[in-house]
N, C-alpha and C positions, 0 to 999 in steps of 0.2 A: 504493500500500500504506500502511496505517496504521502509525505508529511510536508505541509506547507506552513511556513511562518510568515504572517503578514496580515494587516488589518484589511477588511473588505472594502474600505473606502479609499485605499491606495489604487491609483490608476494602473500601476505596474502589477499589483496583485490581481486586479480585475482582468488584465490581459492574460495572466497565467491561469486564473481560475476558469476563464472562458475557454481557453484551450483545453484544459482538463475536462471541462464539461462536454465540449465537442467530441473529444476522444473517448468519452464515457469511462473515465478512469476513476477508481476508488481513491479517496483521499481523506486526510484528516488535516484541518486547517486550525492553526493556533493564532489567536490575535496577538499581534506584535506591532510596535511602532505607534507614534502619536500618543494618544491618551492611554494606551495599553502598556507602554514601556517595553520591557524585555530586551530591546535591541542594544542596550548599553550594559547588559549583564556580562560577566566574564564567560559564562557558558555560551551565550549567543555569539559573542565576538570570536570564540574559538571556531564556530561554524562559519561566520561571515565577519571578517575583520573590518569591513566597511561600516557595520552597524546600520545596514539598510534592509529594506524588504523589497521583494520576497527572497526567502531562502527555501530551498527544496532539498529533501532527502528522499531518495527512492530505495527502500529496503536497506541493504547493508552498504550501499555505495556512499562515497564521500559527499558532503554537502555541496550544493551548487548555488551560486548567486550570480547576479546580472540577468535581468529578465530575458534578454535576447538569447543568451546561452542556454538558459533553462528551457525556453520554448523550442530551440533547435534540438536539444537533447530529447525532449518528449516526442517531437516530430520524428526524429531518427529512430527512437525506441518503439514507438507505439502507433504512429500515424499511417493511414493508408496512402497509397501512391498518389492519389489525386490531391491530397492535402500537402504532401511533401515529396515530390517526385524523386524516384531513384535515378533517373536519367540526369547526368550532370548539367546539360544545357537547360532542360526543363526546370531543374531545381534552381539553377542560377537565375532564371527568369523570375521565379517566385521570390527568391532571396533578394534580388535587387529592389523589388517593391517593398519587401519587409524592411530592408535597411533604409530605403528612402523614407518610409513612414516614420521610423524611429528618429531619424536625423532631422527631417523637415516638418513633420506634423506634430509628433509628440513633443519634441524639444521646443518648438515655436508656439505651441498652444498652452501646454500645461502651466509652466511658470509665467511666461509673459502675459497670458490672457486669463486663464482660470484662476491662478493665484491672485492676480490683481483685481479680479471681479469678485471672487468669493472669499478668498483667504486674506483679504485686506478690508479693514473697516471702511464704511462709506466715506467718512470724513477724511480718510487718508488716501483714497483712490486718486490715481492720476489719469484723467480721461485722455490726455494727449498721448501718454505712453501706451494706454490700452488701444487707442485708435491706430497708432503706429504698428503695434504688434498684430492687430487684426489685418492690416494691409499686407504684412509679411505672410500671415497664414493664408490669406486669400490667394496669393500667388501660387501657393502649393495646392490649394484646393482647386484652382483653375486647371492645374495639371491632372489632378484626379478626375475632375469633371470630364475632361477629354478622354481619359482612359476608360471611364465608366460609361461613356457613350458607345463604346465598342464591346464592352463585356459586362456580364451581370455582376461579377466580382472583380476585385482589383487586379488580379493576375490571370483572369480567364473565366471559364464557365462554372468553375467549382470554388467553394470556399477553400482557402489555403492559409498557410502561415502568414502570408502577406496581409490578409484581412484581419488577423488577430492584432498585428502590430499597428495597423491603420485604424480599424473600426472601433477599437476600445476607447478612443478619444471622442467619438461622435455623439454619444449620449450627452455628455457635458457640453459639447459645442452647441448642440441644438436645444439644450435645456436652459442654459444660463441666459441672463438678460443682456443681450448684445444685439447689435444690428448685423444681420447676415445678408450677404449678396445672394442673388438667385443662382442656385446650382441644381437644376432639376434632376440631373442624373445622380448627383450626390444624395439628394433627398430620396430618390427612388431606392438607391443602395441602402441608405439608413433604414428605410422602411423594411427592406428585405432582411437586414440584420435583426431588426426589432421583432421580427416574426420567429426568430430562432430561439427555442427555449433556453439554451445555455447563455445566450446573450442577455436575455431578459433576467435570468437568475443572477448572473454574476457582474453585469455591467450597468444595467439600468437600476442603479441603487441610489438612495438618498446620500447626499454629501453635506447634510446640514450640520453634522458634527465638525465639519471643517470650516464652516462659515464664521467669519469674524464680524462682530457687531460693535457699534459705538457704545 
């Protein structure tokens, strides 16, 4: 059985748990991070010296950290070929979109936008910085919009690891109080993800425990 350390409101933990759900794997999740603590204990730091979440242990194997590495491990170990192809070229095609999503979507949305809108008290928010960050995010969502005009999912006709890295940000993007440009294909794609039980269970979750108030 998989053992996961991480709070369910962490976006990285949500990506991991969504992947676990899609692969229908048995797991035990232990709350860690933010209000739950744990991550600064000596025992946890022996598993993950960064003091971050998630951390995963699969049976008797050594602990794994870094979300992308964990996702690739699970894909290599447990995923069907359509989710993580065995063919090197097909896998690289999926992997490039997974990396693109991590570097350009998650990194430019989570801290620059979500933290400034939700995890910053209203009186301390910087609308100029938020608008600037949203313009950066739009540039990359424009790229996704074009890709999604050709395919149902980010890397093709089937859900793949690329969608886990990309799609886990979308619930918060569409839920928070911001102005969003029209991206009909992105909206269609988000509706498709929202119909998946594992996405609803692990990604479409309240983030009110993260909200800062005056």
